[in-house]
All heavy atoms as an XYZ file, in Angstrom:
1010
protein
N       0.832     -1.189      0.000
C       0.000      0.000      0.000
C       0.878      1.255      0.000
O       0.637      2.181     -0.753
C      -0.943     -0.014      1.222
C      -1.679      1.286      1.363
C      -1.904     -1.166      1.140
N       1.896      1.263      0.865
C       2.760      2.441      0.935
C       3.580      2.584     -0.337
O       3.829      3.691     -0.812
C       3.671      2.358      2.174
C       4.633      3.512      2.226
C       2.828      2.327      3.423
N       3.987      1.477     -0.930
C       4.760      1.542     -2.175
C       3.933      2.145     -3.297
O       4.435      2.963     -4.073
C       5.222      0.142     -2.563
O       6.006     -0.409     -1.545
N       2.684      1.749     -3.387
C       1.796      2.321     -4.407
C       1.596      3.809     -4.144
O       1.612      4.627     -5.072
C       0.452      1.565     -4.421
C      -0.548      2.236     -5.336
C       0.655      0.113     -4.818
N       1.441      4.166     -2.871
C       1.304      5.577     -2.505
C       2.557      6.363     -2.892
O       2.466      7.464     -3.444
C       1.040      5.694     -1.002
C       0.972      7.100     -0.506
C      -0.129      7.895     -0.770
C       2.022      7.645      0.216
C      -0.193      9.196     -0.317
C       1.978      8.944      0.673
C       0.858      9.719      0.402
N       3.740      5.812     -2.619
C       4.993      6.497     -2.942
C       5.145      6.675     -4.443
O       5.569      7.737     -4.909
C       6.176      5.709     -2.370
N       4.810      5.651     -5.206
C       4.913      5.763     -6.664
C       3.936      6.805     -7.195
O       4.278      7.625     -8.045
C       4.676      4.388     -7.323
C       5.854      3.462     -7.022
C       4.480      4.536     -8.828
C       5.624      2.029     -7.433
N       2.721      6.792     -6.675
C       1.719      7.753     -7.133
C       2.043      9.187     -6.753
O       1.776     10.115     -7.502
N       2.632      9.367     -5.560
C       2.895     10.723     -5.076
C       4.186     11.324     -5.606
O       4.255     12.527     -5.843
C       2.953     10.726     -3.540
C       1.617     10.519     -2.870
S       0.450     11.830     -3.193
C       1.156     13.137     -2.237
N       5.236     10.524     -5.783
C       6.541     11.107     -6.034
C       7.131     10.773     -7.398
O       8.214     11.240     -7.709
C       7.518     10.691     -4.943
C       6.979     10.885     -3.572
C       6.801      9.923     -2.631
C       6.525     12.098     -2.978
N       6.275     10.469     -1.495
C       6.083     11.800     -1.678
C       6.435     13.414     -3.422
C       5.572     12.766     -0.825
C       5.908     14.367     -2.564
C       5.492     14.040     -1.286
N       6.480      9.981     -8.214
C       7.050      9.667     -9.524
C       6.343     10.474    -10.610
O       5.291     11.063    -10.395
C       6.918      8.170     -9.819
O       5.585      7.847    -10.109
N       6.928     10.449    -11.793
C       6.313     11.179    -12.902
C       5.104     10.434    -13.460
O       4.347     11.002    -14.235
C       7.340     11.422    -14.002
O       7.836     10.184    -14.475
N       4.909      9.171    -13.058
C       3.711      8.441    -13.488
C       2.475      8.967    -12.783
O       1.379      8.915    -13.327
C       3.852      6.936    -13.183
C       4.887      6.258    -14.019
S       4.894      4.469    -13.855
C       4.955      4.219    -12.118
N       2.651      9.450    -11.573
C       1.530      9.980    -10.804
C       1.512     11.491    -10.844
O       1.634     12.113    -11.897
N       1.412     12.074     -9.673
C       1.355     13.533     -9.575
C       2.663     14.090     -9.017
O       2.683     15.128     -8.359
C       0.160     13.965     -8.700
C       0.226     13.320     -7.308
C      -1.152     13.638     -9.371
C      -0.801     13.849     -6.344
N       3.767     13.404     -9.263
C       5.063     13.773     -8.701
C       5.532     15.161     -9.077
O       6.039     15.902     -8.233
N       5.387     15.529    -10.345
C       5.871     16.852    -10.781
C       5.120     17.970    -10.068
O       5.721     18.949     -9.624
C       5.712     16.985    -12.292
C       6.644     16.085    -13.070
C       6.434     16.239    -14.552
C       7.325     15.266    -15.303
N       7.109     15.320    -16.732
N       3.816     17.815     -9.955
C       3.016     18.831     -9.266
C       3.349     18.893     -7.774
O       3.422     19.977     -7.185
C       1.523     18.554     -9.445
C       1.092     18.645    -10.897
O       1.722     19.420    -11.653
O       0.139     17.941    -11.273
N       3.552     17.717     -7.154
C       3.884     17.688     -5.727
C       5.250     18.315     -5.464
O       5.415     19.063     -4.506
C       3.853     16.247     -5.203
C       2.456     15.664     -5.109
S       1.365     16.602     -4.045
C       2.110     16.328     -2.467
N       6.237     18.013     -6.308
C       7.560     18.606     -6.126
C       7.518     20.115     -6.326
O       8.205     20.856     -5.626
C       8.574     17.954     -7.068
C       9.140     16.677     -6.536
C       8.760     15.460     -7.071
C      10.046     16.689     -5.494
C       9.273     14.281     -6.583
C      10.571     15.515     -4.999
C      10.187     14.304     -5.540
N       6.723     20.572     -7.268
C       6.591     22.017     -7.484
C       5.919     22.673     -6.278
O       6.353     23.722     -5.798
C       5.773     22.279     -8.750
C       5.795     23.738     -9.174
C       5.057     23.984    -10.487
N       5.427     23.046    -11.535
C       4.576     22.162    -12.093
N       3.319     22.126    -11.696
N       4.971     21.349    -13.043
N       4.880     22.036     -5.757
C       4.174     22.565     -4.591
C       5.088     22.603     -3.361
O       5.147     23.603     -2.643
C       2.944     21.701     -4.294
C       2.133     22.077     -3.071
C       1.371     23.358     -3.336
C       1.190     20.964     -2.701
N       5.830     21.524     -3.123
C       6.739     21.484     -1.976
C       7.906     22.444     -2.153
O       8.385     23.041     -1.186
C       7.248     20.054     -1.756
C       6.217     19.043     -1.285
C       6.815     17.648     -1.252
C       5.661     19.425      0.069
N       8.384     22.608     -3.382
C       9.472     23.551     -3.634
C       9.053     24.987     -3.392
O       9.837     25.797     -2.888
N       7.801     25.308     -3.730
C       7.304     26.662     -3.503
C       7.131     26.965     -2.014
O       7.214     28.123     -1.603
C       5.970     26.868     -4.224
C       6.125     26.864     -5.732
O       7.269     27.046     -6.220
O       5.110     26.663     -6.432
N       6.880     25.940     -1.210
C       6.645     26.131      0.221
C       7.908     25.932      1.049
O       7.838     25.804      2.267
C       5.558     25.165      0.687
N       9.076     25.928      0.417
C      10.337     25.686      1.129
C      10.598     26.726      2.222
O      11.159     26.409      3.268
C      11.497     25.678      0.128
C      12.849     25.568      0.775
C      13.289     24.361      1.303
C      13.680     26.679      0.869
C      14.530     24.252      1.902
C      14.928     26.580      1.465
C      15.345     25.373      1.982
O      16.565     25.271      2.577
N      10.190     27.947      1.996
C      10.444     29.018      2.970
C       9.745     28.773      4.301
O      10.136     29.326      5.326
C      10.005     30.368      2.406
C      10.794     30.736      1.166
O      11.950     30.275      1.041
O      10.257     31.471      0.305
N       8.711     27.953      4.303
C       7.954     27.674      5.525
C       8.401     26.392      6.228
O       7.732     25.942      7.148
C       6.466     27.563      5.194
C       5.920     28.797      4.536
C       5.590     28.801      3.193
C       5.749     29.972      5.258
C       5.104     29.934      2.572
C       5.266     31.110      4.658
C       4.939     31.079      3.309
O       4.455     32.202      2.715
N       9.508     25.807      5.816
C       9.895     24.495      6.333
C      10.368     24.522      7.784
O      10.308     23.491      8.461
C      10.980     23.878      5.453
O      12.145     24.656      5.498
N      10.825     25.640      8.276
C      11.317     25.701      9.652
C      10.200     25.895     10.678
O      10.368     25.564     11.849
C      12.340     26.826      9.812
C      13.652     26.506      9.185
S      14.344     25.052      9.969
C      15.306     24.405      8.645
N       9.053     26.420     10.260
C       7.970     26.665     11.207
C       7.397     25.380     11.807
O       7.208     25.316     13.027
C       6.876     27.513     10.561
C       7.360     28.881     10.158
C       7.313     29.293      8.836
C       7.894     29.760     11.094
C       7.771     30.544      8.456
C       8.349     31.018     10.730
C       8.280     31.395      9.410
O       8.743     32.632      9.050
N       7.102     24.347     11.014
C       6.604     23.107     11.638
C       7.641     22.451     12.547
O       7.290     21.915     13.604
C       6.266     22.198     10.456
C       6.175     23.071      9.289
C       7.025     24.265      9.563
N       8.913     22.507     12.173
C       9.962     21.916     13.013
C      10.080     22.670     14.335
O      10.222     22.053     15.398
C      11.287     21.918     12.274
N      10.006     23.971     14.291
C      10.058     24.769     15.524
C       8.871     24.512     16.423
O       9.011     24.421     17.652
N       7.697     24.401     15.832
C       6.500     24.121     16.624
C       6.562     22.728     17.242
O       6.181     22.536     18.402
C       5.254     24.267     15.750
C       3.913     24.182     16.452
C       3.788     25.230     17.544
C       2.786     24.338     15.443
N       7.076     21.753     16.496
C       7.235     20.397     17.044
C       8.228     20.413     18.197
O       7.999     19.765     19.232
C       7.699     19.440     15.952
N       9.321     21.139     18.046
C      10.299     21.248     19.123
C       9.686     21.907     20.354
O       9.926     21.473     21.486
C      11.518     22.031     18.645
C      12.626     22.236     19.665
C      13.264     20.897     20.027
C      13.661     23.178     19.120
N       8.876     22.917     20.151
C       8.209     23.588     21.260
C       7.249     22.646     21.981
O       7.203     22.618     23.217
C       7.476     24.831     20.755
C       6.758     25.658     21.807
C       7.783     26.334     22.712
C       5.862     26.680     21.149
N       6.491     21.859     21.232
C       5.558     20.906     21.845
C       6.309     19.883     22.686
O       5.938     19.603     23.831
C       4.703     20.213     20.764
C       3.712     21.204     20.166
C       3.969     19.004     21.336
C       2.971     20.669     18.958
N       7.386     19.327     22.136
C       8.164     18.323     22.869
C       8.821     18.952     24.090
O       8.864     18.336     25.164
C       9.195     17.664     21.940
C      10.159     16.799     22.714
C       8.484     16.847     20.876
N       9.307     20.172     23.967
C       9.936     20.852     25.088
C       8.931     21.112     26.215
O       9.238     20.890     27.391
C      10.568     22.164     24.619
C      11.325     22.962     25.665
C      12.579     22.188     26.093
C      11.700     24.319     25.112
N       7.742     21.562     25.868
C       6.705     21.800     26.878
C       6.300     20.485     27.553
O       6.137     20.440     28.784
C       5.485     22.514     26.244
C       4.287     22.490     27.167
C       5.853     23.942     25.882
N       6.182     19.427     26.774
C       5.861     18.128     27.381
C       6.970     17.693     28.328
O       6.707     17.151     29.405
C       5.647     17.073     26.295
C       4.356     17.215     25.550
S       4.180     15.992     24.251
C       4.120     14.491     25.197
N       8.209     17.916     27.955
C       9.346     17.546     28.788
C       9.356     18.359     30.085
O       9.576     17.827     31.169
C      10.640     17.751     28.012
C      11.875     17.417     28.796
C      12.205     16.099     29.079
C      12.712     18.426     29.255
C      13.345     15.791     29.795
C      13.860     18.124     29.968
C      14.169     16.804     30.236
O      15.285     16.501     30.949
N       9.116     19.650     29.977
C       9.120     20.503     31.170
C       7.992     20.121     32.116
O       8.189     20.016     33.328
C       9.037     21.992     30.767
C      10.354     22.426     30.143
C       8.703     22.863     31.966
C      10.328     23.811     29.544
N       6.809     19.894     31.606
C       5.698     19.517     32.491
C       5.943     18.177     33.157
O       5.577     17.971     34.297
C       4.382     19.484     31.730
C       3.765     20.845     31.552
C       3.208     21.210     30.342
C       3.753     21.758     32.579
C       2.649     22.455     30.171
C       3.197     23.014     32.422
C       2.642     23.351     31.214
N       6.568     17.262     32.477
C       6.832     15.960     33.069
C       7.981     16.039     34.063
O       7.998     15.343     35.064
C       7.148     14.945     31.981
C       7.185     13.537     32.517
O       6.392     13.204     33.406
O       8.022     12.755     32.030
N       8.957     16.886     33.777
C      10.147     16.938     34.610
C       9.931     17.725     35.892
O      10.414     17.338     36.951
C      11.299     17.566     33.815
C      12.643     17.635     34.527
C      13.174     16.234     34.748
C      13.618     18.446     33.710
N       9.209     18.813     35.851
C       9.136     19.704     37.001
C       7.919     19.486     37.892
O       7.676     20.292     38.773
C       9.185     21.163     36.541
C      10.516     21.514     35.970
C      10.653     21.793     34.636
C      11.647     21.534     36.769
C      11.880     22.099     34.098
C      12.876     21.842     36.244
C      13.005     22.123     34.904
N       7.194     18.426     37.715
C       6.142     18.108     38.669
C       6.780     17.532     39.924
O       7.808     16.866     39.859
C       5.158     17.102     38.070
C       4.199     17.682     37.046
C       3.340     16.579     36.472
C       3.323     18.742     37.644
N       6.195     17.765     41.074
C       6.796     17.226     42.294
C       6.805     15.699     42.274
O       5.943     15.076     41.664
C       5.902     17.749     43.412
C       4.734     18.354     42.757
C       5.026     18.552     41.323
N       7.802     15.093     42.918
C       7.899     13.631     42.877
C       6.728     12.929     43.543
O       6.479     11.763     43.283
C       9.208     13.324     43.607
C       9.694     14.587     44.176
C       8.885     15.709     43.641
N       6.005     13.637     44.415
C       4.855     12.992     45.059
C       3.659     12.931     44.121
O       2.773     12.115     44.311
C       4.464     13.762     46.330
O       4.192     15.121     45.979
C       5.583     13.699     47.353
N       3.625     13.785     43.121
C       2.506     13.775     42.170
C       2.641     12.577     41.240
O       3.721     12.044     41.020
C       2.482     15.068     41.366
N       1.542     12.182     40.703
C       1.540     11.040     39.790
C       1.857     11.544     38.390
O       1.031     11.518     37.495
C       0.181     10.347     39.846
C       0.228      8.970     39.246
O       1.288      8.510     38.834
N      -0.902      8.318     39.189
N       3.086     12.021     38.184
C       3.454     12.662     36.929
C       3.748     11.659     35.825
O       3.800     12.021     34.674
C       4.638     13.601     37.126
C       5.919     12.914     37.493
N       6.182     12.475     38.762
C       6.991     12.592     36.739
C       7.364     11.911     38.791
N       7.890     11.967     37.583
N       3.963     10.414     36.131
C       4.202      9.418     35.083
C       2.920      9.123     34.310
O       2.976      8.645     33.195
C       4.751      8.122     35.670
C       6.097      8.289     36.310
C       7.166      8.283     35.256
N       8.464      8.423     35.887
C       9.435      9.138     35.402
N       9.286      9.784     34.287
N      10.585      9.220     36.027
N       1.786      9.425     34.890
C       0.521      9.169     34.207
C       0.312     10.123     33.039
O      -0.460      9.836     32.147
C      -0.653      9.287     35.191
C      -0.661      8.219     36.252
C      -0.827      6.830     35.658
O      -1.563      6.637     34.706
N      -0.124      5.859     36.219
N       1.008     11.268     33.043
C       0.831     12.236     31.965
C       1.241     11.654     30.622
O       0.560     11.829     29.623
C       1.641     13.505     32.260
C       1.548     14.522     31.157
C       0.382     15.224     30.965
C       2.602     14.751     30.299
C       0.275     16.153     29.946
C       2.517     15.664     29.286
C       1.349     16.376     29.110
N       2.358     10.931     30.595
C       2.813     10.370     29.332
C       1.904      9.248     28.844
O       1.927      8.903     27.683
C       4.248      9.868     29.455
C       5.293     10.973     29.513
C       6.673     10.384     29.702
C       5.245     11.803     28.259
N       1.133      8.667     29.749
C       0.222      7.604     29.345
C      -1.156      8.135     28.975
O      -1.994      7.389     28.495
C       0.087      6.592     30.481
C       1.368      5.873     30.756
C       1.172      4.818     31.796
N       2.483      4.374     32.256
C       2.817      4.207     33.505
N       1.936      4.409     34.458
N       4.021      3.815     33.837
N      -1.407      9.413     29.201
C      -2.726      9.959     28.925
C      -2.919     10.195     27.428
O      -1.972     10.258     26.653
C      -2.924     11.273     29.681
O      -2.110     12.275     29.116
N      -4.150     10.327     27.035
C      -4.482     10.565     25.625
C      -3.986     11.934     25.158
O      -3.596     12.094     24.016
C      -5.999     10.471     25.409
C      -6.525      9.092     25.497
C      -6.166      8.348     24.253
N      -6.667      6.993     24.373
C      -6.186      5.974     23.741
N      -5.200      6.136     22.907
N      -6.676      4.779     23.906
N      -3.997     12.902     26.037
C      -3.548     14.240     25.660
C      -2.075     14.195     25.257
O      -1.678     14.759     24.226
C      -3.764     15.230     26.828
C      -3.154     16.583     26.515
C      -5.232     15.356     27.143
N      -1.257     13.515     26.043
C       0.170     13.422     25.728
C       0.394     12.640     24.446
O       1.260     12.995     23.646
C       0.920     12.776     26.886
N      -0.368     11.594     24.235
C      -0.218     10.814     23.006
C      -0.584     11.637     21.784
O       0.099     11.585     20.760
C      -1.074      9.546     23.079
C      -0.572      8.547     24.093
C      -1.517      7.375     24.264
O      -2.605      7.345     23.683
N      -1.104      6.414     25.061
N      -1.642     12.417     21.899
C      -2.056     13.267     20.777
C      -1.015     14.358     20.524
O      -0.667     14.638     19.371
C      -3.458     13.865     21.051
C      -3.784     14.976     20.068
C      -4.511     12.783     20.996
N      -0.488     14.960     21.592
C       0.542     15.983     21.419
C       1.794     15.409     20.772
O       2.397     16.037     19.903
C       0.895     16.614     22.764
C      -0.113     17.598     23.331
C       0.318     18.032     24.723
C      -0.275     18.797     22.423
N       2.186     14.214     21.176
C       3.361     13.584     20.579
C       3.110     13.226     19.115
O       3.995     13.386     18.270
C       3.743     12.345     21.383
C       5.132     11.796     21.162
C       6.185     12.844     21.462
C       5.355     10.576     22.025
N       1.908     12.778     18.790
C       1.568     12.483     17.394
C       1.579     13.754     16.548
O       2.046     13.740     15.402
C       0.207     11.798     17.323
N       1.091     14.853     17.106
C       1.106     16.125     16.382
C       2.548     16.579     16.144
O       2.889     17.046     15.053
C       0.304     17.200     17.151
C      -1.192     16.872     17.077
C       0.573     18.591     16.613
C      -2.052     17.740     17.964
N       3.411     16.417     17.151
C       4.823     16.798     16.992
C       5.490     15.949     15.910
O       6.250     16.475     15.090
C       5.558     16.648     18.320
N       5.196     14.664     15.883
C       5.775     13.804     14.840
C       5.260     14.190     13.457
O       6.028     14.211     12.490
C       5.449     12.336     15.129
S       6.349     11.672     16.530
N       3.980     14.498     13.355
C       3.424     14.915     12.072
C       4.035     16.239     11.605
O       4.302     16.423     10.407
C       1.907     15.034     12.175
N       4.282     17.139     12.528
C       4.908     18.412     12.163
C       6.350     18.211     11.700
O       6.800     18.874     10.758
C       4.858     19.385     13.342
C       3.482     19.972     13.642
C       3.505     20.732     14.954
C       3.031     20.876     12.512
N       7.077     17.304     12.339
C       8.432     17.009     11.870
C       8.415     16.371     10.487
O       9.258     16.671      9.645
C       9.142     16.096     12.865
C       9.676     16.772     14.116
C      10.248     15.736     15.068
C      10.725     17.800     13.766
N       7.454     15.504     10.254
C       7.298     14.897      8.933
C       7.002     15.969      7.886
O       7.593     15.971      6.800
C       6.193     13.848      8.968
C       5.811     13.201      7.656
C       6.935     12.315      7.168
C       4.542     12.400      7.830
N       6.117     16.885      8.210
C       5.790     17.977      7.297
C       7.008     18.846      7.015
O       7.254     19.246      5.876
C       4.659     18.825      7.876
C       4.236     20.041      7.060
C       3.643     19.609      5.726
C       3.263     20.883      7.842
N       7.795     19.103      8.043
C       9.012     19.889      7.851
C       9.998     19.187      6.924
O      10.616     19.831      6.071
C       9.658     20.165      9.205
O      10.825     20.902      9.052
N      10.123     17.870      7.078
C      11.008     17.112      6.175
C      10.512     17.173      4.736
O      11.304     17.292      3.803
C      11.094     15.663      6.629
S      12.041     15.427      8.132
N       9.209     17.086      4.553
C       8.656     17.140      3.198
C       8.832     18.522      2.579
O       9.068     18.643      1.377
C       7.182     16.750      3.210
C       6.866     15.296      3.553
C       5.373     15.079      3.595
C       7.520     14.346      2.583
N       8.727     19.563      3.395
C       8.847     20.923      2.867
C      10.285     21.296      2.518
O      10.512     22.287      1.833
C       8.278     21.934      3.872
C       6.757     21.910      4.031
C       6.335     22.897      5.105
C       6.066     22.194      2.724
N      11.256     20.519      2.947
C      12.659     20.801      2.619
C      13.062     20.154      1.295
O      14.235     19.920      1.035
C      13.566     20.328      3.741
C      13.316     21.068      5.042
S      14.490     20.642      6.271
C      15.583     22.023      6.120
N      12.108     19.886      0.453
C      12.341     19.190     -0.812
C      13.273     19.963     -1.737
O      14.030     19.361     -2.486
C      10.994     18.926     -1.497
C      11.063     18.205     -2.802
C      11.200     19.149     -3.977
O      10.727     20.269     -3.952
N      11.859     18.686     -5.012
N      13.262     21.258     -1.697
C      14.118     22.036     -2.600
C      15.596     21.785     -2.298
O      16.409     21.645     -3.208
C      13.816     23.524     -2.475
C      14.568     24.343     -3.514
C      14.421     25.834     -3.325
N      13.030     26.262     -3.343
C      12.633     27.473     -2.964
N      13.506     28.346     -2.520
N      11.368     27.805     -3.002
N      15.951     21.700     -1.032
C      17.344     21.467     -0.664
C      17.694     19.978     -0.705
O      18.819     19.620     -1.020
C      17.606     22.016      0.737
C      19.060     22.029      1.119
C      19.276     22.760      2.431
O      18.335     23.207      3.071
N      20.531     22.871      2.821
N      16.750     19.128     -0.346
C      16.959     17.674     -0.338
C      15.898     17.028     -1.222
O      14.839     16.632     -0.737
C      16.857     17.122      1.084
C      17.796     17.782      2.046
C      17.347     18.732      2.949
C      19.148     17.459      2.050
C      18.207     19.342      3.841
C      20.026     18.063      2.933
C      19.539     19.005      3.827
O      20.399     19.603      4.696
N      16.129     16.869     -2.525
C      15.090     16.365     -3.425
C      14.680     14.928     -3.155
O      13.602     14.502     -3.545
C      15.708     16.495     -4.816
C      17.086     16.951     -4.647
C      17.323     17.263     -3.226
N      15.506     14.163     -2.469
C      15.184     12.766     -2.186
C      14.363     12.616     -0.904
O      13.899     11.524     -0.602
C      16.480     11.962     -2.042
C      17.424     12.529     -1.019
C      17.302     12.209      0.309
C      18.418     13.410     -1.406
C      18.153     12.745      1.259
C      19.284     13.951     -0.468
C      19.148     13.614      0.868
N      14.187     13.666     -0.135
C      13.551     13.576      1.178
C      12.108     13.048      1.142
O      11.770     12.180      1.957
C      13.601     14.921      1.880
N      11.229     13.513      0.251
C       9.857     12.986      0.289
C       9.773     11.478      0.062
O       9.063     10.774      0.790
C       9.145     13.748     -0.833
C       9.928     14.983     -1.007
C      11.340     14.616     -0.704
N      10.512     10.977     -0.902
C      10.491      9.545     -1.169
C      11.110      8.761     -0.019
O      10.586      7.726      0.399
C      11.219      9.241     -2.474
C      11.213      7.784     -2.916
C       9.799      7.300     -3.144
C      12.038      7.617     -4.169
N      12.193      9.259      0.531
C      12.868      8.579      1.634
C      11.992      8.536      2.880
O      11.896      7.501      3.546
C      14.193      9.281      1.941
C      15.065      8.631      3.000
C      15.547      7.277      2.499
C      16.244      9.522      3.303
N      11.335      9.632      3.191
C      10.438      9.671      4.351
C       9.277      8.705      4.147
O       8.886      7.978      5.065
C       9.942     11.109      4.598
C       8.791     11.144      5.568
C      11.077     11.972      5.091
N       8.731      8.672      2.942
C       7.618      7.768      2.666
C       8.044      6.306      2.804
O       7.329      5.499      3.390
C       7.072      8.013      1.244
O       6.775      9.401      1.096
C       5.816      7.226      0.997
N       9.214      5.972      2.309
C       9.699      4.588      2.399
C      10.011      4.216      3.847
O       9.731      3.104      4.284
C      10.919      4.397      1.488
C      10.484      4.449      0.030
C      11.622      3.084      1.769
C      11.618      4.471     -0.958
N      10.576      5.146      4.604
C      10.918      4.847      6.004
C       9.681      4.632      6.866
O       9.759      3.981      7.906
C      11.764      5.967      6.580
S      13.449      5.960      5.952
N       8.541      5.157      6.463
C       7.327      4.965      7.233
C       6.538      3.726      6.821
O       5.411      3.534      7.272
C       6.432      6.206      7.158
C       6.803      7.232      8.183
C       7.603      8.298      7.845
C       6.372      7.109      9.487
C       7.966      9.240      8.781
C       6.724      8.034     10.437
C       7.525      9.111     10.085
N       7.105      2.881      5.976
C       6.428      1.629      5.606
C       6.136      0.745      6.818
O       5.001      0.283      6.973
C       7.260      0.856      4.583
S       7.162      1.502      2.926
N       7.106      0.479      7.702
C       6.779     -0.354      8.868
C       5.740      0.284      9.788
O       4.883     -0.406     10.338
C       8.121     -0.504      9.594
C       9.150     -0.223      8.580
C       8.540      0.751      7.628
N       5.787      1.598      9.920
C       4.815      2.280     10.771
C       3.413      2.162     10.201
O       2.455      1.913     10.935
C       5.203      3.764     10.912
O       6.537      3.847     11.367
C       4.283      4.479     11.864
N       3.289      2.332      8.897
C       1.960      2.224      8.295
C       1.442      0.792      8.356
O       0.252      0.566      8.555
C       1.987      2.728      6.851
O       2.824      1.896      6.072
N       2.333     -0.181      8.215
C       1.918     -1.576      8.343
C       1.438     -1.864      9.760
O       0.423     -2.539      9.957
C       3.085     -2.519      7.980
O       3.527     -2.195      6.669
C       2.675     -3.964      8.043
N       2.149     -1.351     10.756
C       1.728     -1.537     12.146
C       0.400     -0.841     12.410
O      -0.455     -1.376     13.132
C       2.797     -1.011     13.086
N       0.193      0.324     11.819
C      -1.070      1.040     11.999
C      -2.232      0.260     11.399
O      -3.290      0.139     12.014
C      -0.981      2.431     11.365
C      -2.250      3.211     11.468
C      -2.653      3.747     12.670
C      -3.054      3.393     10.347
C      -3.831      4.458     12.771
C      -4.228      4.103     10.429
C      -4.619      4.642     11.652
N      -2.036     -0.289     10.200
C      -3.098     -1.073      9.558
C      -3.388     -2.327     10.370
O      -4.540     -2.692     10.595
C      -2.710     -1.428      8.104
C      -3.640     -2.469      7.514
C      -2.712     -0.180      7.247
N      -2.344     -2.978     10.847
C      -2.540     -4.192     11.642
C      -3.232     -3.875     12.960
O      -4.074     -4.637     13.426
C      -1.196     -4.855     11.912
C      -1.361     -6.148     12.631
C      -0.088     -6.920     12.704
N      -0.364     -8.188     13.362
C       0.502     -8.854     14.057
N       1.719     -8.406     14.174
N       0.176     -9.981     14.622
N      -2.891     -2.751     13.576
C      -3.509     -2.372     14.843
C      -4.974     -1.987     14.665
O      -5.790     -2.211     15.550
C      -2.736     -1.215     15.471
C      -3.281     -0.760     16.777
N      -3.182     -1.513     17.913
C      -3.947      0.365     17.120
C      -3.765     -0.873     18.915
N      -4.233      0.273     18.444
N      -5.311     -1.419     13.525
C      -6.686     -0.969     13.300
C      -7.623     -2.099     12.902
O      -8.837     -1.945     12.981
C      -6.715      0.126     12.237
O      -6.275     -0.397     11.004
N      -7.079     -3.241     12.494
C      -7.925     -4.379     12.120
C      -8.378     -5.122     13.369
O      -7.672     -5.151     14.370
C      -7.168     -5.320     11.190
C      -6.816     -4.686      9.874
S      -5.902     -5.782      8.820
C      -7.156     -6.932      8.360
N      -9.575     -5.730     13.327
C     -10.043     -6.473     14.506
C      -9.180     -7.704     14.753
O      -8.735     -8.369     13.826
C     -11.479     -6.861     14.138
C     -11.532     -6.799     12.657
C     -10.522     -5.765     12.232
N      -8.948     -7.993     16.030
C      -8.121     -9.132     16.410
C      -9.005    -10.348     16.653
O     -10.105    -10.240     17.193
C      -7.322     -8.826     17.674
C      -6.392     -7.681     17.511
N      -5.253     -7.767     16.757
C      -6.433     -6.411     17.985
C      -4.624     -6.616     16.782
N      -5.330     -5.768     17.514
N      -8.496    -11.506     16.275
C      -9.210    -12.744     16.554
C      -8.679    -13.340     17.835
O      -7.494    -13.263     18.123
C      -9.018    -13.736     15.412
C      -9.666    -13.285     14.136
C      -9.582    -14.373     13.126
N     -10.222    -13.945     11.897
C     -10.367    -14.701     10.859
N      -9.898    -15.931     10.866
N     -10.962    -14.261      9.791
N      -9.565    -13.967     18.567
C      -9.128    -14.589     19.807
C      -8.368    -15.871     19.498
O      -8.457    -16.436     18.409
C     -10.336    -14.890     20.697
O     -11.130    -15.888     20.091
N      -7.624    -16.358     20.483
C      -6.845    -17.578     20.270
C      -7.763    -18.794     20.117
O      -7.418    -19.740     19.433
C      -5.864    -17.777     21.422
O      -6.569    -17.844     22.644
N      -8.950    -18.761     20.733
C      -9.896    -19.873     20.587
C     -10.401    -19.959     19.151
O     -10.532    -21.040     18.593
C     -11.074    -19.709     21.548
C     -10.703    -19.918     22.994
C     -11.917    -19.758     23.865
C     -11.555    -19.922     25.329
N     -12.727    -19.758     26.193
N     -10.681    -18.815     18.558
C     -11.141    -18.796     17.173
C     -10.052    -19.314     16.249
O     -10.325    -20.096     15.335
C     -11.542    -17.367     16.764
O     -12.487    -16.862     17.681
C     -12.098    -17.338     15.367
N      -8.819    -18.907     16.497
C      -7.713    -19.370     15.673
C      -7.487    -20.875     15.859
O      -7.185    -21.583     14.900
C      -6.434    -18.602     16.010
C      -6.538    -17.117     15.695
S      -6.913    -16.784     13.976
C      -5.355    -17.170     13.251
N      -7.661    -21.391     17.092
C      -7.486    -22.821     17.344
C      -8.568    -23.620     16.624
O      -8.300    -24.663     16.023
C      -7.507    -23.105     18.842
N      -9.804    -23.130     16.665
C     -10.897    -23.822     15.962
C     -10.677    -23.797     14.461
O     -10.966    -24.754     13.770
C     -12.242    -23.182     16.311
C     -12.816    -23.729     17.607
C     -14.207    -23.238     17.834
N     -14.059    -22.097     18.754
C     -14.719    -20.977     18.679
N     -15.599    -20.788     17.745
N     -14.513    -20.018     19.536
N     -10.157    -22.689     13.940
C      -9.881    -22.603     12.504
C      -8.809    -23.608     12.123
O      -8.882    -24.251     11.070
C      -9.449    -21.196     12.125
N      -7.809    -23.811     12.974
C      -6.772    -24.804     12.708
C      -7.317    -26.220     12.743
O      -6.916    -27.077     11.951
N      -8.252    -26.490     13.661
C      -8.862    -27.820     13.733
C      -9.676    -28.107     12.486
O      -9.681    -29.212     11.973
C      -9.732    -27.922     14.979
C      -8.957    -27.941     16.266
C      -9.879    -27.830     17.466
O     -11.105    -27.878     17.290
O      -9.352    -27.693     18.589
N     -10.390    -27.096     11.996
C     -11.214    -27.289     10.792
C     -10.312    -27.575      9.599
O     -10.606    -28.461      8.793
C     -12.090    -26.049     10.543
C     -13.142    -25.933     11.661
C     -12.761    -26.110      9.187
C     -13.909    -24.634     11.637
N      -9.215    -26.873      9.469
C      -8.301    -27.086      8.355
C      -7.689    -28.485      8.459
O      -7.579    -29.199      7.462
C      -7.189    -26.005      8.323
C      -6.106    -26.367      7.354
C      -7.789    -24.654      7.980
N      -7.293    -28.905      9.671
C      -6.703    -30.224      9.855
C      -7.692    -31.336      9.521
O      -7.336    -32.356      8.960
C      -6.185    -30.395     11.271
C      -4.941    -29.564     11.540
O      -4.287    -29.190     10.539
O      -4.657    -29.269     12.717
N      -8.963    -31.143      9.882
C      -9.951    -32.197      9.621
C     -10.298    -32.307      8.140
O     -10.704    -33.359      7.671
C     -11.208    -31.940     10.447
O     -11.839    -30.762     10.006
N     -10.152    -31.226      7.379
C     -10.461    -31.257      5.952
C      -9.330    -31.865      5.139
O      -9.534    -32.251      3.994
C     -10.748    -29.845      5.434
C     -12.082    -29.344      5.934
O     -12.962    -30.117      6.291
N     -12.231    -28.033      5.973
N      -8.127    -31.922      5.670
C      -6.984    -32.437      4.898
C      -6.929    -33.922      4.850
O      -7.396    -34.765      5.328
C      -5.674    -31.928      5.500
S      -5.479    -30.176      5.237
C-alpha cells in the first residue's frame, strides 16, 4: 500500500511533478513546523520533569492528551522534512519509504483481532479437511 502511494505521489507516473513544485514553492515555511514540534516536545518535557515527585506525573505520558501531542509533533516534523524538498530532493520519497513499517503496524492495529480460541478452531477445521 505504501509503495503504491509512494509511486503515485513522487514519480512522474503519478502527480510527482506537481507535488515537487508545490513542496518547492513552500520551502520558505519548512522551519515553522519543526520549531512548533520542538516547542511541543519541550513543553511536554518541562511539564513531566518539574512536577513534584509525590505527584503522579508518570501518568501524563500515558494519557491521551500526551499521546495526541506527541503524534502532532511527529506529524509536524514529517511535514518539515517534506517541505525541505528544494534542498533535499530525495527527502519525500525517503520519508515515505521509512514509514512503511509504521503504516503496516497502523493497519494491523486498526484491524479487529481474533481470539486464540477462534484461531485454534480454525486450525482444527483445516486439519480435519486435509
